[in-house]
KEBA-155549 format. One record per residue (C-alpha): residue number from 1; residue in one letter; y, z, x. Coordinates in Angstrom, 2 decimals. Example, Ala and Ser with C-alpha at 12.3 -4.5 7.8 and 13.67 -1.06 7.14 Angstrom:
BEGIN
ATOM seq type      py      pz      px
ATOM   1    A   -4.50    7.80   12.30
ATOM   2    S   -1.06    7.14   13.67
END
This chain:
BEGIN
ATOM seq type      py      pz      px
ATOM   1    X    0.00    0.00    0.00
ATOM   2    X    3.45   -0.85    1.34
ATOM   3    X    5.48    2.11    2.64
ATOM   4    X    9.23    1.50    2.44
ATOM   5    X   11.32    3.42    4.98
ATOM   6    X   15.05    3.71    5.55
ATOM   7    X   17.52    5.55    7.76
ATOM   8    X   20.51    7.66    6.71
ATOM   9    X   22.76    9.59    9.05
ATOM  10    X   23.86   11.96    6.26
ATOM  11    X   21.29   14.77    6.29
ATOM  12    X   22.96   16.20    3.18
ATOM  13    X   21.57   13.42    1.00
ATOM  14    X   18.40   14.54   -0.74
ATOM  15    X   17.87   12.00   -3.49
ATOM  16    X   17.63    8.23   -3.23
ATOM  17    X   17.23    5.47   -5.76
ATOM  18    X   14.79    2.71   -4.80
ATOM  19    X   14.50   -0.65   -6.54
ATOM  20    X   11.65   -3.15   -6.14
ATOM  21    X   11.46   -6.68   -7.57
ATOM  22    X   10.40  -10.24   -6.87
ATOM  23    X   14.02  -11.15   -7.69
ATOM  24    X   16.16  -10.81   -4.52
ATOM  25    X   19.25  -10.35   -6.72
ATOM  26    X   17.71   -7.55   -8.85
ATOM  27    X   19.15   -9.04  -12.05
ATOM  28    X   18.74   -7.12  -15.28
ATOM  29    X   19.44   -7.53  -18.98
ATOM  30    X   19.89  -11.07  -20.30
ATOM  31    X   20.08  -12.42  -16.71
ATOM  32    X   16.72  -10.93  -15.68
ATOM  33    X   14.20  -13.33  -14.14
ATOM  34    X   11.68  -10.68  -13.03
ATOM  35    X   11.09   -6.97  -13.67
ATOM  36    X   13.13   -4.55  -11.56
ATOM  37    X   11.24   -1.34  -10.89
ATOM  38    X   13.19    1.85  -10.21
ATOM  39    X   12.12    5.09   -8.57
ATOM  40    X   13.91    8.32   -7.68
ATOM  41    X   12.83    9.76   -4.32
ATOM  42    X   13.45   13.27   -2.97
ATOM  43    X   13.93   12.55    0.72
ATOM  44    X   12.66   15.90    2.01
ATOM  45    X    9.47   15.71   -0.06
ATOM  46    X    8.61   12.15    0.93
ATOM  47    X    6.10   11.76    3.73
ATOM  48    X    7.50   10.61    6.06
ATOM  49    X   11.06   11.64    5.08
ATOM  50    X   13.26    8.90    3.60
ATOM  51    X   10.38    6.74    2.48
ATOM  52    X    8.54    5.64   -0.63
ATOM  53    X    4.98    4.35   -0.76
ATOM  54    X    4.25    1.93   -3.57
ATOM  55    X    1.74    3.82   -5.78
ATOM  56    X   -1.86    2.62   -5.95
ATOM  57    X   -1.55    1.95   -9.69
ATOM  58    X    1.52   -0.24   -9.24
ATOM  59    X    0.60   -3.92   -9.82
ATOM  60    X    1.44   -5.94   -6.71
ATOM  61    X    0.46   -9.53   -7.38
ATOM  62    X    0.68  -12.02   -4.51
ATOM  63    X    4.39  -12.69   -3.98
ATOM  64    X    7.41  -11.83   -1.85
ATOM  65    X    8.90   -8.50   -2.94
ATOM  66    X   12.43   -7.30   -2.30
ATOM  67    X   13.53   -3.69   -2.15
ATOM  68    X   16.74   -1.77   -1.67
ATOM  69    X   17.83    1.84   -1.62
ATOM  70    X   20.98    3.92   -2.09
ATOM  71    X   21.85    7.61   -2.22
ATOM  72    X   21.67    9.03   -5.72
ATOM  73    X   25.08    9.27   -7.38
ATOM  74    X   26.25   12.87   -7.07
ATOM  75    X   29.52   14.79   -6.88
ATOM  76    X   32.33   12.60   -8.24
ATOM  77    X   29.89   10.20   -9.90
ATOM  78    X   31.20    7.17   -8.00
ATOM  79    X   28.37    4.65   -7.45
ATOM  80    X   27.27    4.11   -3.87
ATOM  81    X   26.49    0.60   -2.63
ATOM  82    X   22.88   -0.53   -2.32
ATOM  83    X   21.53   -1.32    1.13
ATOM  84    X   20.96   -5.02    1.86
ATOM  85    X   17.62   -6.08    0.40
ATOM  86    X   14.59   -5.92    2.67
ATOM  87    X   11.33   -7.66    1.82
ATOM  88    X    7.57   -7.70    2.27
ATOM  89    X    4.92  -10.19    1.19
ATOM  90    X    1.66   -9.54   -0.62
ATOM  91    X   -0.55  -12.45    0.48
ATOM  92    X   -2.83  -14.52   -1.67
ATOM  93    X   -6.30  -13.00   -1.43
ATOM  94    X   -9.68  -14.74   -1.62
ATOM  95    X  -10.48  -15.56   -5.23
ATOM  96    X   -6.84  -15.86   -6.34
ATOM  97    X   -6.92  -19.62   -5.79
ATOM  98    X  -10.19  -21.49   -6.15
ATOM  99    X  -11.31  -25.10   -5.92
ATOM 100    X  -11.76  -26.00   -9.56
ATOM 101    X  -12.91  -29.58   -9.05
ATOM 102    X  -13.57  -31.70   -5.98
ATOM 103    X  -14.33  -35.30   -5.18
ATOM 104    X  -15.32  -35.19   -1.52
ATOM 105    X  -16.00  -38.90   -1.05
ATOM 106    X  -13.37  -41.48   -1.82
ATOM 107    X  -14.25  -44.46   -3.96
ATOM 108    X  -12.51  -47.80   -4.34
ATOM 109    X  -10.44  -46.61   -7.27
ATOM 110    X   -9.85  -42.98   -6.34
ATOM 111    X   -9.29  -41.07   -3.09
ATOM 112    X  -10.98  -37.83   -2.20
ATOM 113    X   -9.28  -34.88   -3.85
ATOM 114    X   -9.45  -31.16   -4.46
ATOM 115    X   -8.07  -29.54   -7.59
ATOM 116    X   -6.85  -25.99   -6.98
ATOM 117    X   -6.67  -23.37   -9.75
ATOM 118    X   -4.47  -20.25   -9.74
ATOM 119    X   -6.68  -17.54  -11.30
ATOM 120    X   -3.96  -14.89  -11.34
ATOM 121    X   -1.40  -13.96  -14.00
ATOM 122    X    1.59  -14.68  -11.73
ATOM 123    X    2.98  -17.83  -10.06
ATOM 124    X    1.66  -18.28   -6.50
ATOM 125    X    3.42  -19.92   -3.58
ATOM 126    X    0.98  -22.23   -1.79
ATOM 127    X    3.48  -24.15    0.37
ATOM 128    X    2.25  -24.18    3.97
ATOM 129    X   -1.37  -23.42    3.02
ATOM 130    X   -4.00  -25.70    4.56
ATOM 131    X   -7.21  -27.38    3.45
ATOM 132    X   -9.72  -29.10    5.67
ATOM 133    X  -12.39  -31.69    4.98
ATOM 134    X  -15.94  -32.10    6.27
ATOM 135    X  -14.88  -34.14    9.30
ATOM 136    X  -12.29  -31.62   10.45
ATOM 137    X   -9.10  -33.17    9.11
ATOM 138    X   -6.62  -30.45    8.16
ATOM 139    X   -4.16  -30.99    5.34
ATOM 140    X   -1.06  -28.80    4.97
ATOM 141    X    0.48  -28.33    1.56
ATOM 142    X    4.22  -29.12    1.63
ATOM 143    X    6.50  -26.08    2.05
ATOM 144    X    8.62  -27.42   -0.82
ATOM 145    X    5.65  -27.29   -3.23
ATOM 146    X    6.73  -25.51   -6.42
ATOM 147    X    4.91  -22.23   -7.17
ATOM 148    X    1.62  -22.77   -8.96
ATOM 149    X    1.92  -21.13  -12.42
ATOM 150    X   -0.66  -18.67  -13.78
ATOM 151    X   -3.85  -20.56  -14.61
ATOM 152    X   -2.10  -23.66  -13.28
ATOM 153    X   -3.70  -26.55  -11.43
ATOM 154    X   -2.56  -28.71   -8.53
ATOM 155    X   -4.33  -31.88   -7.45
ATOM 156    X   -4.41  -32.41   -3.69
ATOM 157    X   -5.24  -35.95   -2.56
ATOM 158    X   -7.22  -36.00    0.66
ATOM 159    X   -6.92  -39.71    1.26
ATOM 160    X   -6.41  -39.59    5.03
ATOM 161    X   -3.38  -41.86    4.68
ATOM 162    X   -1.28  -39.27    6.42
ATOM 163    X   -3.50  -36.87    8.32
ATOM 164    X   -1.94  -33.46    8.47
ATOM 165    X   -0.01  -33.74    5.20
ATOM 166    X   -1.51  -33.40    1.76
ATOM 167    X   -0.31  -35.50   -1.13
ATOM 168    X    0.13  -33.34   -4.22
END
């Protein structure tokens, strides 16, 4: 589980607010594009101090997550600025993406292909991932490939026309 840690030179600060989201802008309300999770942390009770470990029951699907922290509003009630967002990535694990259909040998009318299926409930970023065929050719999925939606499919043509780059 990810452990988020931060520094603060003010030893008088005991409480911190932590936000976690897949949205780097942490938008809420009508502008929300992803959930923003909030937690209140008592710095002296955290182990190590000034940290928060994402709980085991917290659903972390494969994605890039952004987090930020700020001292809890106290005293005059004036809000304190959030730290710049930091991030961590939960990688795609085996079984999240599977080969749903494959045509390993090209015919006259159709090239070899592999159809990939996202078995998760969240969009997955596959840009930069690689596939290889039986003769050792490696195909890289384009970095600009749009995230594969939940239960979505992508057809990867393995036609050898451009070794090293997959056609999607």
